[in-house]
N, C-alpha and C positions, 0 to 999 in steps of 0.2 A: 577493535577490527582487523589489527593486525594477524590475529588468531585465525579468520577466517578462513584464508589461503592454506591453513593446515587441513582443511575439511575439504574442499574442492575446490574447482578452477568455475569460474567465471568467464564469459563468453558474450560481453556486451555491444551494443549498437545503439545509435539513435543520443547517445549522451549529451548531444549539445542542444535537444530539447529541453532539458532540464532547466526551471529558472532557477538562478541565484537571489533574486527577491521576490516578495508578495505584491498582493494577494494573489496565491496559487493553492492547489491541490495536488496534488500526487497521491492515484489511485493506482493500486497493485493490486493483482490476483493474489491467491491464500490456499496454499496448499499444504502446508505444513510449518509448526511453529519454527522447521528448520531451515523455512526459507526466508525468515528475518534478517540473520545476519550477512548471509552473502546480497540480498537486497542495499541494505545499510552499509554494508562494506564497501558495494560497487557506488552507491549515491555520495559515498565520501570521496574515493577516491576522484570522481569527477567535481569536486570542490563542493557538494551539497553534504555540508556536516551533520549529522543527525543530533541535533542541540538547539539551544534556546539562541537566539540572535547574539553575537559577541559587539557588536556596535563599534567593532573596533578597525582602525582603516584597512578598506579593500573588501568591507562587508557588504554582501549583496554588491560587488562588483567581479572582485577576482573569485570568491567564495561566498556560498550560502547558509543557511541553516534550517532544516526540517523537521518539526515535532509533528509525530508518527502517534494515532491515536490507536490505544494499547488498553486489552479488557483487563478489569481487576484481578483477572487470576494470574496474568502475566508480572504484576504488580507484586504481590502475594507471593510468589516464587522464590524459596529463600539465594536462589543462583542466578537469576536474569530479571530480577526485582530490581535491584541495585542498578543495574546495568540501563534499566529502563528509565530510573529516575535520573541518572547521568545524562542520557540520551533527550532529559527534558519531555518525556512522552506524556501526554496527556490522558488521564485515568478514563477506562469507560466503564461502568457499571450495570447495574439493574435499569429498570425504564426510567424512572425517574434519576440516576445516577446519571443516565446516556442523555438525558435531554440536558445536565447541567454540562456533561463533557461537550455536548455540541454547541452551546453558549461560551465554551471555554475556546473551542475550536474556531469560531465565529468573529469572539474578541481577536484571537492569536491573526487569523485573516484582516481583520481589521485595522490590525497594527501594520501591516503589511510584511506578513509571515508567511513564511510557505507551510502548510500542513499537508502531513502525510495519512492515508485510511486507507483500509483491508475492507473493502465495500461488502466482502460478501460475508464479516463480520466471525467466520468462525473457521476450522478447519476439515472440515468433513469434507475432506475432497472427493472428485467424483470420478469414477474408475481412468480415464484417461487425461486426469489433471486440468479438464478446462474449465474457465470461469462458471460458480454455481450463481444462483440468484441475488443481485445485489441487494440490501437494504437500502432503506430512504434517505440514509443521514448523508450519503454524498451528495444526493439529489438536494436535500436541503441546503447544505452548504452551498452548494455550488449556485445558486439559485439566490439565495438571500443574499450571497456576499459577492453575487456579480463576477466570481471570479474562475480563471482559466482552467481547467481538470487536464494533468497531464497525465494519460494513459503509461503503465507498464505493467510490463508481464513476463512472466518467467516459466521455463519447464526445462526438467523439471525438479524443483528444490526436494522432493521425495526423495531423491536418490541416498540424499543425505542422513534423513529420517522422517520418521512420518508418525502421525497416533499422539498417545498423550507426550506432555512434556517430557515426561520420564524415559518411555520410549524414543522419542526424535533424539534426547541428550544420548541416549545408546547408540543408536544410530551415527549419531554424529564421530563419535570413538571410534568407529569402523572406518566411517568414511577417509578417515586418518592414512588408512591405507589404498580402500578404495580410489579416492580421489575423483567423484564424480565431475562430470562437466556440466554446468550450468546454462542455459544458454536463455540471455537477459535483454529486452529491446525496451526503449524505450519512444513511443510514440508521437505525434504529431499534436502539440494543444488543440482541447476542443475548446473554442473560443466562446464566452457566454453569449453572442449575439446569434448561436447556433443553437443555445436551447431557450434564450428568452422569453417569456409570458408563456413557455408552454409549462403543461399541469405537471405536479411532481414527479407523477410516473411516467411523465414522457421524457421528462429530465432524467432519470434513473435511468430508462434505458438507452437514450443516448449514449451516455456514459458506457452502459455497461456493453453495449453493442463494440464501441470503438478500443475496450479494454480486451475484446474477446478477439478481436480483429487483430487486435496487437500477437495476442497469444498465438491464432493459428498461424501465424506468419514465422516463428520461432518454433512452434511446435512440427510442422509441417501438415497440420489437419485444415488445408485451405477448402475441402470440400464439404466440409461441416453443414448443417444447415443452424440458424440464428437461433437463440434459447428464445422458448417462447414470451410474448408479451404478458408482462405483468398482469394478475388477475385483479381485477378490480374490485373484487371483493375479499381481497388478501387485505389483512388487516397491516397498517403500518409499524414496521420496526423501525424504529429511527437510527439505529447502527448496526 
């Protein structure tokens, strides 16, 4: 995590909203593979360590732990795969493997852990970096675990690097000179009562709207329209 400071600066706000224990879900917008290090480093500095719980003195009080869900492509990468394993991330593969990942994440929440998720599922960023359509996994986890969701948004980590993993890593090397500033904000938790009993699509909509609102507050895009509601005929994508 200490290397992250060499690739850019993070200007964080709202860190007091981060939970030191679960069950809780941290939902973050995703624009580039390069946004992962500054997000994790910021959470770490705030006391929420990207790792499995240590269960030592102060665990859940003076510090916490978060386990992010990550694509199998991340785990397969020779450079960042070992880091993902060290951080206790939950591997997400195809549809069946995605269902298994959801079960693993639910089990972690049931144990009182904090789970991190990138609800967009990939890094096909929009031109302005605004959040894209959320997949259903974040809604299912929140509804089934009855866990609060903490919306987190940043703008714009693509200044570090964007595109494929290789291109993002290449961009990160030049960011050592450019030193871009990434704005990051943690919003107020979305409590289970706010989506209890709602259809899955509506739960996802609530979470997506809140993350988008947080993104607007850091990007300066305060006049943009809300994203369109989920298509009722859209096939469910769990993650």
